[in-house]
C-alpha positions as CSV (number, residue, x, y, z in Angstrom):
1,M,10.5,11.5,-12.5
2,K,9.4,10.0,-15.8
3,I,10.0,6.3,-16.2
4,S,11.6,7.0,-19.6
5,N,14.4,8.7,-17.8
6,L,15.3,5.4,-16.1
7,L,15.3,3.3,-19.2
8,P,18.1,2.9,-21.7
9,R,17.5,3.9,-25.3
10,S,17.2,0.3,-26.5
11,A,14.5,-0.4,-24.0
12,L,12.6,2.7,-25.0
13,A,12.9,1.6,-28.6
14,L,11.3,-1.8,-27.7
15,L,8.5,0.0,-25.9
16,A,7.9,2.2,-29.0
17,I,7.7,-0.8,-31.3
18,L,5.3,-2.6,-28.9
19,A,3.2,0.4,-28.2
20,V,0.4,-0.5,-30.7
21,P,-2.9,1.4,-29.9
22,L,-5.5,-0.8,-28.5
23,C,-8.2,0.9,-30.6
24,A,-6.3,1.5,-33.8
25,E,-8.2,3.1,-36.5
26,T,-9.1,0.7,-39.3
27,F,-8.6,3.2,-42.1
28,A,-7.7,6.9,-42.1
29,P,-6.9,8.7,-45.3
30,R,-4.2,11.2,-45.1
31,A,-4.1,14.3,-47.2
32,T,-1.2,15.0,-49.4
33,G,0.8,17.8,-47.9
34,T,3.4,18.3,-50.6
35,A,3.0,17.6,-54.3
36,A,5.7,19.3,-56.2
37,T,7.9,18.9,-59.2
38,L,11.6,18.0,-58.9
39,G,12.2,18.6,-62.6
40,D,10.8,17.6,-66.0
41,G,8.7,14.4,-65.5
42,L,9.7,14.0,-61.9
43,A,7.4,14.5,-58.9
44,F,7.7,14.4,-55.1
45,F,4.9,13.7,-52.7
46,L,4.5,13.8,-48.9
47,P,1.5,13.2,-46.7
48,A,0.3,16.1,-44.7
49,D,1.8,14.7,-41.4
50,L,5.3,14.8,-42.9
51,P,6.4,18.3,-43.7
52,P,9.5,18.7,-45.9
53,A,11.7,19.8,-43.0
54,R,11.1,16.5,-41.2
55,V,11.9,14.2,-44.1
56,P,14.6,11.8,-42.9
57,H,17.9,11.1,-44.6
58,S,17.5,9.1,-47.8
59,F,19.6,6.1,-48.3
60,A,18.3,5.5,-51.8
61,L,18.9,9.0,-53.2
62,L,22.2,10.6,-53.9
63,E,21.0,14.0,-52.9
64,P,18.0,15.1,-50.8
65,A,14.9,15.8,-52.8
66,R,14.3,19.5,-53.1
67,P,10.7,20.2,-54.1
68,G,10.2,22.9,-56.6
69,G,7.0,24.4,-58.1
70,A,3.5,22.9,-58.6
71,L,3.0,19.9,-60.7
72,P,2.2,20.5,-64.3
73,A,-1.4,20.3,-65.5
74,G,-2.5,16.9,-66.4
75,W,0.0,15.0,-64.2
76,R,-1.3,11.5,-64.1
77,V,0.5,9.5,-61.4
78,T,-0.4,10.6,-57.8
79,P,-0.3,8.6,-54.6
80,Q,-3.0,8.4,-52.1
81,F,-1.7,8.3,-48.5
82,S,-3.5,6.5,-45.7
83,F,-3.0,4.8,-42.3
84,S,-4.7,1.6,-41.4
85,E,-4.1,-1.4,-39.1
86,N,-1.1,0.4,-37.7
87,R,0.6,0.6,-41.1
88,T,1.4,3.7,-43.3
89,R,0.4,3.2,-46.9
90,A,0.8,4.9,-50.2
91,T,-1.3,3.6,-53.1
92,I,-0.9,4.5,-56.8
93,A,-3.6,3.7,-59.3
94,I,-2.6,2.1,-62.6
95,E,-4.3,2.2,-66.0
96,T,-5.6,-0.9,-67.8
97,G,-2.9,-2.6,-69.8
98,T,-0.1,-1.4,-67.5
99,S,2.7,-4.0,-66.9
100,L,4.6,-3.9,-63.6
101,Y,8.3,-4.8,-63.1
102,G,11.2,-4.2,-60.8
103,T,10.6,-4.7,-57.1
104,G,14.2,-5.8,-56.7
105,E,15.3,-9.3,-55.9
106,V,12.2,-11.4,-56.3
107,T,11.3,-15.0,-57.2
108,G,8.6,-15.7,-59.8
109,P,7.9,-14.3,-63.2
110,L,9.3,-11.1,-64.8
111,Q,5.9,-9.4,-64.9
112,R,4.9,-8.5,-61.3
113,N,1.2,-7.8,-61.7
114,G,-0.8,-9.6,-59.0
115,R,2.3,-10.2,-56.9
116,T,3.2,-9.2,-53.4
117,V,6.7,-9.1,-52.0
118,T,8.0,-8.3,-48.5
119,L,10.8,-5.8,-48.3
120,W,12.8,-7.1,-45.3
121,N,16.3,-8.4,-45.9
122,T,16.3,-12.1,-45.0
123,D,18.9,-14.9,-45.1
124,N,16.7,-17.2,-47.1
125,F,18.4,-20.6,-47.8
126,R,16.9,-22.2,-50.9
127,Y,14.3,-19.4,-51.0
128,E,12.2,-21.5,-48.6
129,K,11.2,-18.8,-46.1
130,N,7.9,-17.0,-46.8
131,A,7.6,-18.9,-50.1
132,G,10.6,-17.0,-51.5
133,L,8.7,-13.7,-51.3
134,R,11.2,-12.2,-48.8
135,L,14.8,-12.4,-49.9
136,Y,18.2,-10.8,-49.2
137,Q,17.6,-7.3,-50.6
138,S,15.0,-4.6,-50.5
139,H,14.1,-2.3,-53.4
140,P,11.0,-0.2,-52.7
141,W,10.6,0.5,-56.4
142,V,8.2,-0.4,-59.2
143,L,8.6,0.2,-63.0
144,A,5.3,0.5,-64.7
145,V,5.0,0.3,-68.5
146,R,1.7,1.6,-70.0
147,A,-0.1,0.1,-73.0
148,D,1.3,2.8,-75.3
149,G,4.9,2.0,-74.3
150,S,5.4,5.1,-72.1
151,A,6.4,4.3,-68.5
152,F,6.7,5.6,-65.0
153,G,8.5,4.5,-61.9
154,V,7.5,4.8,-58.2
155,L,10.0,5.0,-55.4
156,A,8.9,4.7,-51.8
157,D,11.7,6.4,-49.8
158,T,11.5,4.3,-46.7
159,T,13.9,1.8,-45.1
160,W,11.4,0.2,-42.8
161,G,9.9,-3.3,-43.4
162,T,7.4,-2.8,-46.2
163,E,4.9,-5.0,-48.0
164,L,4.8,-4.1,-51.7
165,S,1.5,-5.3,-53.3
166,L,0.7,-5.1,-57.0
167,N,-2.8,-6.4,-57.0
168,G,-4.6,-4.0,-59.3
169,S,-2.6,-1.0,-58.0
170,I,0.8,-0.2,-56.6
171,E,0.7,-0.2,-52.8
172,F,3.5,0.3,-50.3
173,S,2.4,-0.7,-46.8
174,S,5.1,0.1,-44.2
175,D,5.8,-0.8,-40.6
176,G,7.3,2.7,-40.1
177,P,6.2,6.3,-40.1
178,S,5.0,8.3,-43.1
179,F,7.4,8.4,-46.1
180,P,7.9,10.3,-49.4
181,I,7.0,9.0,-52.8
182,L,8.9,9.9,-55.9
183,V,7.4,9.4,-59.3
184,I,9.4,9.4,-62.6
185,D,7.2,9.7,-65.7
186,R,8.9,9.3,-69.1
187,D,8.2,8.2,-72.7
188,S,9.9,4.8,-72.3
189,P,11.1,2.4,-69.6
190,Q,14.7,3.1,-70.7
191,A,14.2,6.7,-69.9
192,V,12.7,6.0,-66.5
193,L,15.7,3.8,-65.6
194,G,18.1,6.5,-66.8
195,E,16.4,9.0,-64.3
196,L,16.4,6.3,-61.6
197,A,20.2,6.1,-62.0
198,R,20.6,9.8,-61.9
199,L,18.7,9.9,-58.6
200,T,20.1,6.9,-56.9
201,G,23.6,6.7,-58.4
202,H,25.2,4.8,-61.3
203,M,27.1,1.6,-61.0
204,P,30.8,2.4,-61.1
205,L,32.7,0.9,-64.0
206,P,34.1,-2.4,-62.7
207,P,37.6,-3.8,-63.5
208,L,37.5,-5.8,-66.7
209,W,38.5,-9.0,-64.9
210,A,35.2,-8.9,-63.0
211,L,33.3,-9.6,-66.2
212,G,35.1,-12.9,-66.8
213,Y,34.0,-16.3,-65.6
214,Q,34.4,-17.0,-61.9
215,Q,34.6,-20.2,-59.9
216,C,33.5,-20.6,-56.3
217,R,32.8,-23.2,-53.7
218,W,32.1,-23.4,-50.0
219,S,35.1,-24.0,-49.7
220,Y,38.2,-24.5,-51.7
221,Q,40.7,-25.6,-49.0
222,P,43.5,-25.8,-48.3
223,A,45.6,-23.5,-50.4
224,A,46.9,-26.4,-52.4
225,R,43.4,-27.2,-53.5
226,V,43.0,-23.6,-54.8
227,R,46.2,-24.1,-56.9
228,E,44.8,-27.4,-58.2
229,I,41.6,-25.8,-59.3
230,A,43.6,-23.0,-61.1
231,D,45.9,-25.5,-62.8
232,S,42.9,-27.6,-63.9
233,F,41.3,-24.6,-65.7
234,R,44.4,-23.8,-67.5
235,A,45.2,-27.4,-68.4
236,R,41.7,-28.0,-69.7
237,Q,41.7,-24.7,-71.6
238,I,38.4,-23.5,-70.0
239,P,38.4,-19.7,-69.6
240,C,38.3,-18.4,-66.1
241,D,39.3,-15.1,-64.4
242,V,38.5,-15.4,-60.7
243,L,38.7,-18.0,-57.9
244,W,36.8,-17.3,-54.7
245,M,37.6,-18.1,-51.1
246,D,34.7,-18.9,-48.7
247,I,34.8,-18.7,-44.9
248,D,37.1,-21.7,-44.4
249,Y,40.1,-19.7,-45.3
250,M,39.8,-17.9,-42.0
251,D,41.3,-18.7,-38.7
252,G,38.2,-20.0,-36.8
253,F,35.9,-17.9,-39.0
254,R,37.4,-14.7,-37.6
255,V,37.1,-12.0,-40.2
256,F,40.3,-10.4,-41.5
257,T,42.4,-13.5,-40.6
258,F,43.9,-16.4,-42.5
259,S,44.1,-19.9,-41.2
260,P,47.7,-20.6,-40.2
261,K,47.1,-24.3,-41.1
262,E,45.2,-24.2,-44.4
263,F,46.2,-20.8,-45.7
264,P,49.6,-20.1,-44.1
265,D,50.8,-17.9,-47.0
266,P,47.9,-16.0,-48.6
267,R,50.4,-13.6,-50.3
268,G,52.1,-16.5,-51.9
269,L,48.8,-18.1,-53.0
270,N,47.7,-14.8,-54.6
271,A,51.0,-14.4,-56.3
272,Y,50.6,-17.9,-57.8
273,L,47.1,-17.1,-59.0
274,H,48.2,-13.8,-60.5
275,E,51.1,-15.5,-62.3
276,H,48.5,-17.8,-63.9
277,G,46.1,-15.1,-64.9
278,F,43.7,-15.3,-62.0
279,K,42.3,-12.8,-59.6
280,S,41.0,-13.8,-56.1
281,V,38.0,-12.7,-54.1
282,W,37.8,-13.4,-50.4
283,M,34.8,-13.4,-48.1
284,I,34.3,-10.9,-45.2
285,D,31.2,-11.2,-43.0
286,P,30.0,-8.5,-40.6
287,G,30.0,-10.7,-37.4
288,V,33.2,-10.2,-35.4
289,K,34.0,-13.0,-33.0
290,A,33.9,-11.9,-29.3
291,D,37.4,-13.0,-28.6
292,P,39.8,-10.9,-26.6
293,A,42.6,-12.5,-28.5
294,D,41.2,-11.3,-31.8
295,A,42.6,-8.0,-33.1
296,T,39.5,-7.0,-34.9
297,Y,37.3,-7.5,-31.8
298,T,39.7,-5.7,-29.5
299,S,40.1,-2.7,-31.8
300,G,36.3,-2.5,-32.4
301,T,35.6,-2.7,-28.7
302,A,38.1,0.1,-28.0
303,A,36.6,2.2,-30.7
304,D,33.0,1.5,-29.4
305,V,31.7,0.5,-32.9
306,W,29.2,-2.2,-32.0
307,V,25.4,-2.2,-32.4
308,H,23.7,-2.0,-29.0
309,G,21.1,-4.3,-27.6
310,A,19.3,-4.4,-24.3
311,F,20.5,-1.9,-21.6
312,D,22.9,-0.2,-24.0
313,A,25.3,-3.1,-24.0
314,P,26.8,-4.3,-27.3
315,Y,24.5,-6.8,-28.9
316,A,25.7,-10.4,-28.9
317,G,24.5,-12.9,-31.6
318,D,25.8,-16.2,-32.9
319,V,27.1,-16.6,-36.4
320,W,29.9,-18.9,-37.9
321,P,32.6,-18.0,-35.3
322,G,30.2,-18.4,-32.4
323,E,29.3,-15.3,-30.3
324,C,29.8,-12.2,-32.3
325,R,29.5,-8.4,-32.1
326,F,28.2,-6.5,-35.1
327,P,29.5,-3.1,-36.3
328,D,27.1,-0.3,-36.3
329,F,27.5,1.0,-39.8
330,T,25.2,3.9,-39.3
331,R,28.1,5.6,-37.5
332,P,30.7,7.3,-39.7
333,E,33.3,6.4,-37.1
334,T,32.4,2.7,-37.5
335,R,32.5,2.9,-41.3
336,A,36.0,4.5,-41.1
337,W,37.2,1.8,-38.7
338,W,35.9,-1.0,-40.9
339,A,37.4,0.6,-44.0
340,G,40.8,0.8,-42.2
341,L,40.8,-3.0,-41.6
342,Y,41.2,-3.6,-45.3
343,K,44.7,-2.1,-45.5
344,N,46.6,-5.1,-44.2
345,F,44.1,-7.6,-45.7
346,M,44.4,-6.3,-49.2
347,A,48.2,-6.2,-48.8
348,A,48.2,-10.0,-49.0
349,G,47.4,-9.6,-52.7
350,V,43.6,-9.9,-52.4
351,D,41.8,-8.6,-55.5
352,G,38.2,-8.4,-54.4
353,V,35.9,-8.8,-51.4
354,W,32.7,-10.7,-50.9
355,N,30.4,-9.4,-48.2
356,D,28.1,-12.2,-47.1
357,M,25.7,-12.7,-44.2
358,N,25.1,-9.0,-44.0
359,E,21.3,-8.9,-43.8
360,P,22.6,-9.3,-41.0
361,A,22.0,-13.0,-40.5
362,V,22.1,-14.3,-36.9
363,F,21.7,-17.9,-35.9
364,N,19.1,-19.5,-33.6
365,V,17.0,-16.4,-33.1
366,P,13.4,-15.6,-34.3
367,G,13.5,-14.1,-37.7
368,G,17.1,-15.0,-38.3
369,T,18.4,-11.5,-37.5
370,M,19.0,-9.1,-34.6
371,P,16.0,-7.9,-32.6
372,P,14.1,-4.9,-34.1
373,H,14.7,-2.9,-30.9
374,N,18.5,-3.0,-31.1
375,W,19.9,0.5,-31.2
376,H,22.0,2.2,-34.0
377,R,23.6,5.4,-32.9
378,G,24.0,7.0,-36.3
379,G,25.9,10.2,-37.0
380,G,26.2,12.9,-39.6
381,D,23.0,12.8,-41.6
382,I,21.9,9.5,-40.1
383,A,19.7,9.9,-37.0
384,P,19.9,7.4,-34.1
385,G,17.2,4.7,-34.4
386,T,16.2,1.2,-34.0
387,H,17.3,-1.8,-36.0
388,A,13.7,-2.0,-37.3
389,R,14.5,1.3,-39.1
390,Y,18.0,0.5,-40.3
391,H,17.8,-3.3,-40.9
392,N,17.3,-3.0,-44.7
393,V,20.3,-0.7,-45.2
394,Y,22.7,-2.6,-42.9
395,G,24.2,-4.6,-45.8
396,M,24.4,-1.5,-48.1
397,L,26.2,0.5,-45.4
398,M,28.7,-2.4,-44.9
399,A,29.3,-2.6,-48.7
400,C,29.9,1.1,-48.7
401,A,32.5,0.9,-46.0
402,S,34.2,-2.1,-47.6
403,R,34.4,-0.3,-50.9
404,E,36.0,2.8,-49.2
405,G,38.5,0.6,-47.5
406,I,39.5,-1.3,-50.6
407,M,39.9,2.0,-52.5
408,A,42.1,3.4,-49.8
409,A,44.2,0.2,-49.7
410,N,44.6,0.1,-53.5
411,P,44.1,3.6,-54.8
412,G,45.2,2.9,-58.3
413,K,42.7,0.0,-58.8
414,R,39.0,-0.2,-59.2
415,P,37.5,-1.9,-56.2
416,F,35.3,-5.0,-56.6
417,V,32.8,-5.8,-53.9
418,L,30.0,-8.4,-54.0
419,T,27.3,-8.1,-51.5
420,R,24.4,-10.4,-50.6
421,A,22.2,-7.9,-48.8
422,N,21.5,-4.5,-50.4
423,F,19.0,-1.7,-50.8
424,L,17.8,0.5,-53.6
425,G,20.8,2.6,-54.7
426,G,23.3,0.0,-53.5
427,Q,24.6,-0.4,-57.1
428,R,26.8,2.6,-56.1
429,Y,28.9,0.3,-53.9
430,A,28.8,-3.3,-55.0
431,A,27.7,-6.0,-57.4
432,T,25.3,-8.6,-56.1
433,W,24.1,-12.1,-56.6
434,T,20.8,-13.8,-55.8
435,G,21.8,-15.8,-52.8
436,D,21.5,-19.5,-51.9
437,N,19.5,-21.0,-54.8
438,M,19.0,-24.7,-55.6
439,S,20.3,-27.0,-58.3
440,T,16.8,-27.4,-59.8
441,W,15.3,-26.6,-63.2
442,E,12.8,-24.3,-61.5
443,H,15.6,-22.2,-60.0
444,F,17.6,-22.3,-63.2
445,R,14.6,-20.9,-65.2
446,M,13.7,-18.4,-62.5
447,A,17.2,-17.0,-62.6
448,I,16.5,-15.2,-65.8
449,P,13.6,-13.0,-64.5
450,M,15.4,-12.5,-61.2
451,T,18.4,-11.1,-63.0
452,L,16.2,-9.0,-65.3
453,N,14.1,-7.5,-62.5
454,L,17.2,-6.5,-60.5
455,G,18.4,-4.8,-63.6
456,L,15.0,-3.0,-63.8
457,S,15.6,-1.9,-60.2
458,G,18.8,-0.1,-60.9
459,Q,21.3,-3.0,-60.2
460,P,22.9,-3.9,-63.5
461,F,25.8,-6.0,-62.2
462,N,24.0,-9.1,-60.8
463,G,23.4,-12.8,-61.5
464,P,22.7,-16.1,-59.8
465,D,24.9,-18.9,-58.6
466,L,25.4,-20.8,-61.9
467,G,24.4,-24.5,-61.5
468,G,22.7,-23.8,-58.2
469,F,24.3,-23.4,-54.8
470,T,22.7,-26.2,-52.8
471,G,21.7,-29.7,-54.0
472,T,23.1,-32.1,-56.5
473,A,23.2,-30.8,-60.0
474,E,22.4,-33.3,-62.8
475,P,24.9,-33.0,-65.7
476,E,22.2,-31.9,-68.1
477,L,21.0,-29.2,-65.7
478,W,24.5,-27.9,-65.0
479,G,25.3,-27.9,-68.7
480,N,22.2,-25.9,-69.6
481,W,22.8,-23.5,-66.8
482,V,26.4,-22.6,-67.8
483,A,25.4,-22.4,-71.4
484,V,22.7,-19.7,-70.6
485,G,24.5,-18.3,-67.6
486,A,27.5,-17.4,-69.7
487,F,25.4,-14.4,-70.9
488,F,24.5,-13.1,-67.4
489,P,26.2,-9.9,-66.3
490,F,27.7,-11.6,-63.2
491,C,29.0,-15.0,-64.3
492,R,30.0,-17.2,-61.3
493,A,29.4,-20.8,-60.5
494,H,29.1,-21.7,-56.8
495,A,28.4,-24.8,-54.7
496,E,27.5,-25.6,-51.1
497,K,30.1,-27.7,-49.2
498,S,28.0,-30.8,-48.8
499,T,27.3,-31.1,-52.5
500,P,29.3,-33.1,-55.1
501,P,32.0,-31.1,-57.0
502,K,30.5,-28.6,-59.5
503,E,33.5,-27.6,-61.5
504,P,33.0,-27.7,-65.3
505,W,34.9,-31.0,-65.6
506,A,33.0,-32.7,-62.7
507,F,30.1,-33.7,-64.9
508,G,31.9,-35.7,-67.5
509,P,33.5,-34.9,-70.9
510,E,30.2,-33.9,-72.6
511,V,29.4,-31.1,-70.1
512,E,33.0,-30.1,-69.8
513,A,33.0,-29.4,-73.6
514,V,29.7,-27.5,-73.2
515,A,31.2,-25.3,-70.5
516,R,34.3,-24.7,-72.6
517,T,32.2,-23.6,-75.6
518,A,29.9,-21.5,-73.4
519,L,32.7,-19.6,-71.8
520,Q,34.6,-19.2,-75.1
521,R,31.4,-17.5,-76.4
522,R,31.4,-15.2,-73.4
523,Y,35.1,-14.3,-73.8
524,R,34.7,-13.6,-77.4
525,L,31.9,-11.2,-76.4
526,L,33.8,-9.5,-73.6
527,P,34.6,-6.4,-75.7
528,Y,30.8,-6.0,-76.3
529,Y,30.1,-6.6,-72.6
530,Y,32.7,-4.1,-71.4
531,T,31.2,-1.6,-73.8
532,L,27.7,-2.3,-72.3
533,F,29.1,-2.0,-68.7
534,E,30.7,1.4,-69.6
535,E,27.3,2.5,-71.0
536,S,25.5,1.3,-67.9
537,S,27.9,3.2,-65.7
538,R,26.8,6.4,-67.4
539,T,23.2,5.8,-68.3
540,G,21.9,3.3,-65.8
541,Q,20.6,0.9,-68.5
542,P,20.7,-2.8,-67.7
543,V,23.3,-5.0,-69.3
544,M,20.9,-7.9,-69.5
545,R,17.5,-6.6,-70.8
546,P,14.0,-8.0,-71.2
547,V,12.8,-8.5,-74.7
548,F,10.1,-5.9,-74.4
549,F,12.9,-3.3,-74.4
550,A,13.0,-3.9,-78.2
551,D,9.5,-2.6,-78.5
552,P,7.8,-1.4,-75.3
553,K,4.5,-1.0,-77.2
554,D,4.2,-4.7,-78.2
555,P,2.0,-6.4,-75.6
556,A,3.2,-9.8,-76.7
557,L,6.6,-9.2,-75.3
558,R,5.6,-7.9,-71.9
559,A,5.5,-11.2,-70.0
560,E,8.3,-13.0,-71.9
561,D,11.0,-14.0,-69.4
562,R,12.7,-17.0,-70.9
563,V,14.6,-15.2,-73.7
564,F,16.5,-12.0,-73.1
565,L,18.6,-9.3,-74.7
566,V,22.2,-8.5,-74.0
567,G,22.3,-4.8,-74.7
568,D,20.1,-3.9,-77.6
569,D,21.9,-5.9,-80.2
570,L,22.0,-9.6,-79.1
571,L,19.1,-11.9,-78.4
572,V,19.6,-15.1,-76.3
573,V,17.1,-17.9,-76.9
574,P,17.5,-20.9,-74.6
575,K,16.8,-24.4,-76.1
576,W,14.0,-25.1,-73.6
577,A,12.0,-21.9,-74.4
578,A,9.2,-23.3,-76.4
579,Q,7.5,-20.8,-78.7
580,P,8.8,-17.7,-77.0
581,A,7.6,-14.2,-77.8
582,L,10.3,-12.6,-79.9
583,P,10.8,-9.0,-81.0
584,H,10.0,-8.1,-84.6
585,G,12.7,-7.7,-87.1
586,N,15.3,-9.8,-88.7
587,W,17.4,-11.3,-85.9
588,R,20.1,-13.4,-87.6
589,T,21.6,-16.4,-85.8
590,V,25.4,-16.2,-85.3
591,S,28.1,-18.6,-84.4
592,L,31.1,-17.3,-82.3
593,V,33.3,-20.4,-81.9
594,G,32.1,-22.8,-84.5
595,E,29.1,-23.9,-82.4
596,N,25.9,-24.9,-84.2
597,S,23.2,-23.9,-81.8
598,T,20.4,-25.2,-84.1
599,K,21.7,-28.8,-83.6
600,D,23.1,-28.5,-80.1
601,K,20.9,-29.4,-77.1
602,Y,22.6,-27.1,-74.6
603,H,23.7,-23.8,-76.1
604,P,21.1,-21.1,-76.6
605,D,20.6,-19.6,-80.0
606,L,22.4,-16.3,-80.3
607,R,21.0,-13.8,-82.7
608,I,22.1,-10.3,-83.8
609,R,19.8,-7.5,-84.5
610,E,19.6,-6.1,-88.0
611,G,21.3,-2.8,-88.1
612,A,23.9,-3.8,-85.4
613,I,27.7,-4.0,-85.3
614,V,28.9,-6.1,-82.4
615,P,32.7,-6.1,-81.5
616,L,34.3,-9.4,-80.7
617,G,37.7,-10.5,-79.3
618,R,39.5,-13.7,-79.8
619,V,39.2,-16.7,-77.5
620,I,41.4,-16.1,-74.4
621,Q,41.9,-17.9,-71.1
622,S,41.6,-14.8,-69.0
623,T,41.5,-11.0,-69.3
624,A,45.2,-11.0,-68.5
625,E,45.6,-11.8,-72.2
626,T,45.1,-9.4,-75.1
627,S,41.7,-9.9,-76.5
628,L,41.4,-7.5,-79.4
629,D,44.2,-8.8,-81.7
630,P,42.5,-9.1,-84.1
631,L,39.4,-7.1,-83.5
632,T,36.3,-8.8,-85.1
633,L,33.3,-6.8,-86.1
634,L,30.1,-8.7,-86.5
635,V,27.8,-6.8,-88.9
636,S,24.2,-7.3,-89.7
637,L,22.6,-4.8,-92.1
638,D,19.1,-3.5,-91.8
639,G,16.6,-3.2,-94.6
640,Q,18.2,0.1,-95.7
641,G,21.7,-1.5,-95.9
642,R,22.9,0.3,-92.7
643,A,24.5,-0.8,-89.5
644,A,26.3,0.8,-86.5
645,G,27.9,-0.2,-83.2
646,R,30.3,0.9,-80.6
647,L,33.5,-0.4,-78.9
648,Y,34.8,1.0,-75.6
649,E,38.4,0.4,-74.6
650,D,40.5,1.6,-71.7
651,A,43.2,0.1,-69.5
652,G,40.8,-2.3,-67.9
653,D,41.5,-1.1,-64.4
654,G,42.4,2.1,-62.7
655,Y,40.9,5.6,-63.2
656,G,42.7,6.9,-66.2
657,Y,39.4,6.7,-68.2
658,Q,38.0,9.4,-65.9
659,K,40.6,11.8,-67.4
660,G,40.0,10.8,-71.0
661,D,42.3,7.8,-71.3
662,F,39.8,5.7,-73.2
663,L,38.8,5.1,-76.8
664,L,35.1,4.9,-77.7
665,T,34.7,4.1,-81.4
666,T,31.5,4.2,-83.4
667,Y,31.7,1.9,-86.4
668,R,29.3,2.3,-89.3
669,A,28.5,0.0,-92.3
670,V,26.9,1.2,-95.5
671,R,25.8,-0.9,-98.5
672,E,25.9,0.7,-102.0
673,G,24.8,-1.8,-104.6
674,R,26.8,-5.0,-104.0
675,T,29.5,-3.3,-101.9
676,V,29.4,-2.9,-98.1
677,T,32.0,-0.6,-96.6
678,V,32.7,-0.5,-92.8
679,T,34.4,2.6,-91.5
680,V,35.1,4.4,-88.2
681,D,32.4,7.0,-88.0
682,H,33.3,8.7,-84.7
683,T,35.7,8.5,-81.8
684,E,35.9,9.8,-78.3
685,G,38.7,9.9,-75.8
686,F,42.4,10.4,-76.3
687,R,43.6,6.8,-75.9
688,P,45.6,5.9,-79.1
689,R,44.0,3.4,-81.4
690,P,46.1,0.2,-81.3
691,S,47.7,-0.9,-84.5
692,R,45.8,-4.2,-85.1
693,P,44.1,-6.2,-87.8
694,V,40.4,-6.1,-88.1
695,V,38.1,-8.9,-89.3
696,V,34.7,-7.9,-90.6
697,Q,32.1,-10.7,-90.6
698,L,28.9,-9.7,-92.5
699,V,26.0,-11.8,-91.4
700,T,23.4,-12.3,-94.1
701,D,20.3,-14.4,-94.5
702,S,22.3,-16.8,-96.7
703,G,25.5,-17.0,-94.7
704,T,28.6,-15.0,-93.5
705,I,30.9,-13.0,-95.7
706,E,34.3,-12.1,-94.3
707,A,37.0,-9.5,-95.1
708,T,40.1,-8.3,-93.3
709,G,41.9,-5.0,-93.0
710,R,43.4,-2.6,-90.5
711,D,41.4,-1.0,-87.7
712,G,40.7,2.6,-88.4
713,Q,40.8,2.0,-92.2
714,P,37.8,1.3,-94.4
715,V,37.1,-2.4,-95.0
716,T,35.1,-3.3,-98.1
717,L,33.1,-6.5,-98.7
718,T,31.4,-7.6,-101.9
719,L,28.0,-9.3,-101.7
720,T,27.4,-12.3,-103.9
721,P,24.7,-12.0,-106.5
C-alpha cells in the first residue's frame, strides 16, 4: 500500500510543498509551446510543459483565453520561459526608453523601473514588513510605455506567490507551476488599459453616495458617539456622506452581530443617519469565532464551509474574536452560504460593507496568515488545492461573495463593498484602499503614486486613509492631506484607536476651515467625478491619472508623481510639489468656492485643460441633496476657440441606467469673433433633462466671464476687447 493512501490531503499538500529536489537544476530554459493571437494586438503564450488543455482556471480573466491563429509578423513582445532555483519564470525584454508602471498596490515612486515587488497578500501594518514591498494585494501585471508613446501590458496568469522584478526587463518568478502570459500591445497606455478591463472586467458603476467624503475611526462607539459625529458634521457645515463602523460595533468581534450594549438598536442608528443625509458602512471580517453559541459558526459548521488544516480538520487560527474558523471561498457552496448571511445584516439598514483582514490575516503565526499547506476543496471551475495556490485570491473571492449577498439582500440598490485584500480583476467586486498607512509626510506623498499605480492596474476606485491611519497627525500634515485627498477617487479619512481624534475639527479652526473648503471643492466637482466613474465603468480608464496620460510621448512626464490629472480635464498641483513636470498647453487655474490657491498654503492649485468643459454642482452637505440646481459649466477654450465636455446623470442608485434611464450630455462651446456660444451638441439615454438654470463660467487668461441661461438652450457670452 502506498503511504499516500494513508495520509490526508492536507498532509500530502505539505509534502508536495516541501519536496524540493536536492539537486535542483540552476537554470533550464523552457521552450514556448503556444504562441497565439487572441485578437488584434493581443497574444497568449504558454511554455511547452503547459498544454492549453491543462491551463488552470483564471481568476483574473472574465473568460478563459482561447488561442487563435499564429502571431502576426513583426510581433515584438515575447516572453522567455525558464525554470531555475525551483521557481518558474517568464522574462520579457524591454526596449531602451521604456517606462514601467502598474504592479498593483506598491510603495515607492510611480515609475517602477528597477523595482521588485513580492506578490503575496500580507497584513502589513505601517508598511513595515519586507520594507513595504509586499502589501495587501497582488496584481501580476505591468504596463510598459515605449519611448514613442505606444504601450504594452504583460499579465502573468498565476495566483501563486510571485516575485515581480523590473530590473532591465520584466520578470515574473513564481513559487508555483508554469503559467500563461498574456500581452496587450496598443498605440497608447489608455488603449492598453481599455483592453485590460475588457479581459479582467470593468468596475461596476457605484452608487453616487460612495463618491462623497467618508469618515472612519477604529472605532466610533457607542452608537451615541456615531450620532455625535454625524451631528458635528452637519452643525459645522462640512460635507460628508458616509460614517464607518469598525469591529467594536460587534458582539465580542463576532461577525454579523451587533453589541447589545454599545449598538443595541442598529436599525434605529441607521435610520437616524439616513434622516440626516448619511449612509453607513460596517466591517465584516472572514474569521468566524469558534463559539457553539454563535449562529454564524454553527451554521458554517453544519454546512461544512471551513478551510481545512492538518488531518482534514477545520483550520483554527486566532484573530480578533480569539480562535476562529475561516470560510473556504473556493467552494461555491461556501460563497452561497456567506452571501446568505447578509440578508438579516443588511435588513438593519446597513448601506455598505467593509471586508477587512481578508489576506487572510492570522495572529501569532509565522507569516501572519494560515499555513501554505492548508487545503481548499474548490468546486465548479476551481480545482482543489493548497492555500499556497489560493492565498492571493482569498480576499477577492470573499469580496465576490459579499457583493452577491448584498445584491440579493437589496436587489434595487447598487452594492458597495470595500476590500483590503484583492487580486488582479478584483475591481469587478469591490473598491479598495491602501491599508494601514502612517500619519507621516512620506506616506502622504507616497499615497499619490500608490493610487495612480492601482488605477494603472485596473482598479480605478481606490485611495489611501486620508491623514494616515496610525500615528499622531500634525495639523499641517492633516490639512495638506485632506486638501489633496479631496481629489482621490476614494475619499475617506481613518484613524487607529490609540491615536488622538482625527475628525476635521480636531486640529483647530484653521484646519477645520481647510477641510471645509477642500470638501466643498470635491462636492462641487461630484458631477464631473460621477461622469468619470461612469466612463471608467465602460472603458476601464482610471479616474485619477498620471500626467503622462496628457502626452505619453513626452519623456519629461514619465516619472512625475506629485501632480496628477482627474480625468483628462483637470490638473491637481500640490503646494509642496517643487518645479513639477507639467503637461504642455494652457492649463488655466480655477477657483471653485472662492479659494485662492496661489496664496493658500494648503490647497493644491486646480487647473482646467484648454478645450475642456467641466460640469459643476452647487455646494451640498451630502449627495442626498440636489446638486445640479443650478448646473455650472466651467469652460476653457483652446487656441481654435473650441471646447467640449460631458455630463452623465442617472438616479444615483439602482439599475435603471442599464435600461437607458440616464442622460449623457455633450456640451460644446464655439467662439466666433468676440462671441462664445455654449450649446448641447449630443445626448444619449432617455432620462428627461431637468428644467434647471445653467451658469456658464468662461475661464480666460485674464479672468472669468459668466452668463446664465436654461439647460438645453444656447448660452452666449461676449468677450471683452
